[in-house]
N, C-alpha and C positions, 0 to 999 in steps of 0.2 A: 416564622418558620425557617428552618435551616435545611438546605439541600447540599448533599455531599456527592460530588462527581468523582468517578473512579476510572482511571486508565490502567488496566491490568498489564502485567508483564506476561511473557510466554511461560516462563518457569525459572529454573535455575540449573547451572551446571551441576554435574554429579557430585563434586566434592568441594564446592566453594559458593560464596555469595556472588550475585551477579548485578552489576550496574550497567545499563545500556548506554555506552558512550555515544552512540549514533542516534540517540533519541531526538525526535523533533516534536514541536508543539502538537498536542492532540487537538487539531482544529475543530473536530466535531464537538468536543466538550466546550470549547470557547464559544461556539455558536449556540449550544444548548444554554450556556450561562447567559448569553445575550437575549435569548428568548424568554428567560425566566423573569417574572415581574420584579421590579426594583426593591420591593419590600421584603423579598426573600433573601436571606443570608446564604451566599453560595461559596463553598470551598471546593477545591479540587486536589486530589492526591494522585500522584503518578507512581504506580507500583514498580516502574522500571528504574526508579532512582531514589525512592524514599519509603520508609515504613508507613503503613497505614495505621493511623491512631484510632483503632476501633472503639476505644473508651470515650472518645469525644462525642458529646451529645449531638444527635442529628435526628431529623424527622423523616427524611427520605434519602435513600441511596440510589443513584442512577449509575449503572455500569455499562460501558460500551464494550460489546463482546464480538470478537472475531473468532474464526474457527481455531486459529492457533492459540488463542488465549482463553478458550472456553473452559478448560479444566481449571485453570487458575481463577477465572471469574466465578466459577461455582464454589470454589473454596472461600473466596472473599464474601460472596453472598451468604454462605452458611454462617460465617462469623458474625455478620450483622444481624441476620435473622435470629440467631441464638440469643442475641441481646434484645430482641423484640422490635428491631428496626425494619420497616418495610423496604423491599428492594425491587426496583424495576430495571429490566435489561433491554437494551436496544442495540441496533447494529446489524451486521450481516448475519451472524449466527441466529439470533432470534427471528429474523425475517425468513431464513431458509429452513430452520428446524425449530419452530416455535414450541412444539410439544416437549422437546428435550429441555429447552430453557425454562419452560413453565414449571418443570419439576424442581427448579432451584431458585425460583423467584416468586414474588407475590404478584408481579405483573410483567408482561412482555410488550414491547413496542415493536410493531411490524411496519417497516417502511421508514419514511423520512419524518422528522419531528416538527418541521416548521409550522404546519397548520393545526396541529393537535396538542402541542406541548402545554399550552395554556390550560387546556382541559385536565391534563395530568396533574398539574400543580393545584388546580381548584379541587380536584377530587382528593388529593393527598391532604390538603388543609382540613377537609371534612372527615378524614379517616375513611374514605369510601373509594379507594383505588380499585379500578376495574381490572379484571384478570388480563384483558387484551385491549390494546389500542392500535389503531391502524392509521397511518398517514400516507397518502398517495405521493409518490415522487413528483417533484415539480421544479420550478425555477429556483436556483439556489439563493437563499438569504435575502429575500425581498424585504427591503426596509430594515435590515438587521446588519449591524457591524459587529464582527467578532469581539468578544471581550477578552483582551489579551492581558489584562492585569492578573488573571488567575495563572498565567504562565511564569510570572516573574519569580526569580530566585531558584529556578529548578534546573538550570544548567543546560538548556536546550541548545542545539546547534544554531549558529547565527544566521538563520534563514527564516523568513516569515511565510507560513503556509496560508494559501488562499485557494478559492475555487471560483472559476469562471463558468465552467460547464460541468454537467453530470451526465453520465451514461455514454454510450457509444453505439454507432449504427451497425457495427459488425457483429457477427454471431459466432465467435470462436467457441470451439467445442468444450474447452477446459475452463472458460471464463465465467465467474460468478456475476460479473458486472452486467452482462447482457440480461441475465435472468432477473437481477434485482431491479433494473430500470426498464425491463420489458422492451429492449431495443430502442428506447426513446432517448433523445438527446435534449437536455434542458439547459438553457443559456441564461446566465445572470445579466442583468442590466449593466451596460458599460459604465454609466455614471456612478452606480453603486460600487462597482469593482474599483474604479479610480478613487472613490472616497475611502474605500478600505485601505488602499495602498498609502494614501496620504495620511491616514489615521494611525499609521504605525511607524516605527523608527528605522527599520532596516532598509538597505539598498539592494538586498538580494531577496527575491520572492520566488517561492516554489508554488506554482499552480498545480494542485494535486488532482487535476482533472483526469478522468479515466483515459481520455484521448482528446486533448485540446484541439487537435486538427480534424476532429470528426466533422465539424462544420467549418469549412475553410473560409467562407465569406465572413462568418462571425469572428474568426481569428484575425482576419485582415483588419476588420474594424477595430478590434482590440489593439492590435499592433500600432495602428495609426494613432490611437489615443495614448499609447504608452510612450511614444517617442519623446514628447516634451518633458516627461517625468525623469528621464535619465536614470533609470534603474537598470539592474540586471535581473534576468529571470530565467527559470528553467521549468520544464513540465514533462508530461508524458505524451508522446505523439506516435502515430502510426507512420510507417515508412513511406506511404504514398504521398506524404506532404512534400516530398522531394520533386514530385511531378509538377508542382506549381511554382514557377520561377518568381512570379511577383510576390508570393507569400514568403518564399525563402529570403528574399531581400528585405521584406518588411520585418521579418522576425529578427534579422541581424540588426537592422536600423533601430529596432525598439529595445535592444539590449539583451536579446536571447543569447545565452551561453551555450545551450544545447538541450538535449532531451534524453529521458529514459525511453528507449525504443525496443519494442518487442520483435526481435528477429525470430525468436522461438526455435527455429531449426535452419540449418544450412542445406537440408535435404528436401527436395521438391515433394517427395511422397509424404514426408512428415508434415510439411506445411499444409498440404492438401488435407491430410488427416485431421489436423487441428482446425481446419476451416478458417484459416487466417487469410481472409480475402485480400487485404491490402498488400500482402507479401507475394501474391501469386503472379500477377501480370508480368509477362516477359522475364520469368525467373532466371537470373544469371548469377545466383549466389550473391545477390545484392551488390555486385560490382558497380552498377550504375548509381544506385542510391547512395552508396558510401562515397563515391567520387563527388557527388553533388554536396553531401554534408561537409566533406573536407574542403571543397572549393569555397564554402561559406564560413569555414573556420568553426563549425559547430562541434562541441565536445559531445561524444556519444557514450551514454551509459547503456550498454547492450544487454538485453535480457534474453537468455536462452532457456527454453523448456525442454527437458531431455527425458526420454523414456517412452516415446511413441512406438507404435508397433513396428515401424521400419528402422528404429534406432538400434545400434549395436555398440559394443565397447569401442570399436574402432571409429564409429561415427561421432561418438562423444569426444574422443581424443582429437578427431579432425576439427571439431567445433572449437576446442581450445586453440589449436594452431591457427584457425581462422581469426579468432579474437586477438591473438598476439600479432598476427600479420598486420591487422588493421589498426593496431595500437589504440584500442578503445580506452577512453578515460577510465572506465570501470566496466566490468562484465559480471553478470550474475548467472551462474550455471545451476539453474533450479531443476530439481526433480519434478516431473509431472505429478501434480497432486490432485486426487479426486475429491474436490470440494462438494459437500452435500448439495443435492438438488441441481446439479449441473448435468448437461448431456453426457459428459465423460463419466461421472459417477454412476448414472443410470445404466450406461452401457457396460461398465465393469461389473455392476450388480448382476445384469442379465447373463454375463459370461462367467460369473463365479470367480472373479480374479482379485477380489479385495483381500487384503491382509488385515490383521488386528480387528477381526469381526466387523469390518466395514466402518468402524468408528475410530480411526487412528487418533483423532484429536482427544479421545478420552482414555485410550488404552494405556495402562501403566507401564507397558513394555516399549511403547513407541518412543523414539528419540528424534529430536529435530534434525531434519535433513536426511532421514531414512526414507527409503522407498516404501510406499504403503499399498502396493499392489503387485501382481505378477506380470512383469514385462513379457513381451512376445519373444524377444531374441537374446535375452540374457536373464540371469537370475536377479532377484531383488538385491542381493548383496553386491553383485557385480555393478549394478546401476548406482547404488549408494557409494561404492568405493571409487568408481571412475569419475563420478561427479565431484567427490571430495578431492580427488587427484587434480582435476581441472581447476578447482578453486585454489588449491595449494600452489600449483605451478603459475597460474596467472598472477597471484599475489606475492610471488617472490620479489625480493628487493631489486635484483637485476631486471626483472620484468617491469617493475614500476618505473625504474630509470629509463628503460627503453621506450615505454609508452609516453612518459613525460617529454622526452626529447623530440617529439613530433612537432616540427616547425609549423605545420599547417593548422594544427588544432591546439594542443596543450601549451605550446610555447608561442602561440600567435600574438598574444597580448599579455601584459602584466596581470590583468584581471583574470584571465584564464589560467595563467601560471599559479596565481594565488589560490584560485578555486581548487586546482588539482591537489595542492599540498595541504589545503585546509580540510578537505573532505575525504580524499582517497585513503590516506593512512588510517583514519578513524574507521571507515567501512572495512578496510582490510583486517583490522583487529577484530571487528565484530564477526567477520566470517568464521574465524577460528574459535572465538569465545562461545558462539552459539552452537557450534557443531556438536551433536550428541547430547544437547540439553534435554533434560526431562521436562515434561509439562506439569505445571503446578508446583507447589512447594511441599505438600504433605501427602501422606498416604501411599507413597510408592513402595513397591516391594523391593 
């Protein structure tokens, strides 16, 4: 039997081909390959950087589908199904809107694959694929090491993706993660996590956890175990991690360079609207948390979400000034997006504020980084334009040099200096390349 795994791209720029320079290993497909019995021939194609050879014989195609890649995923599925090849879809989009995905696939997988994937393969061998499979979220990769051989030769960034935990205990209004994991937090066994690190070649690891600091005690245990390995690592963490002095020291001692951190907004009312609990206590526009991060030399990739009902054009511009003032290693100025089956999406539905018929991810007129709803205190075009303005100004060359010259973070060590120049220019280019991208490759008006 031959299994084909597919990582779809978002789409393409309006007038040119697109190769994602910032692409990282699709960890979920490496795990899926590891879960597949050894007598199955597994190949993986990454639509972000290579053509998909539809003509190559295969018995089953598995596509990982996110909301942003849904339209392209449906195109890929149609090409295979036209050739008589069965397609199964899994990931966030099939979990949240299975009926939509079922229109484009022979089977949909809802939830996590670890406990049920063997059944999928058995059914596929017999030509008896079920319309729906369900896997309950749980501890990551029990007894399974990611198959990284399928990543070779595809030009991924020099960082190994891994997972220590899944889920998050917080219930942010806009976040799909809470709904996906039902507010539960699942922790991988430390010995298996260490085995995964030792089983790969790189010295820089990105733990793609939704919030690696959601369980501080577990993170402390991981940090203690990482110290002898002498690696560097980054992850995603909530700002409340700064309240634990012991943990901050342990992270640095274990080789942590920094985190992607969800600031979301610098406005108290917007943080409250987002229900971003770890950002609320003693809100002082994050001066305390940032000072602690800088004291420990941690590089911060600040994530802002813009377009809450209290946001204005001026507050978005103030967010840009805030990011420049604190010389963050990188900053993402994301427009608030109504992902399906989130509290935000449901609220905007009740209020009649969706654009693009409520399914922006499928609409032929939607463009990447456009606003997809009607904001309260500005027009959709104003929100789109001012967020692009923030990205443009933050990523100007003088801004990059100003941020790099921060002696407390980006210039603190040679390792941090190297990380800044290895990754920041790549992500800077992608910001501009993706802006205005159409979703999918075909059928646009």
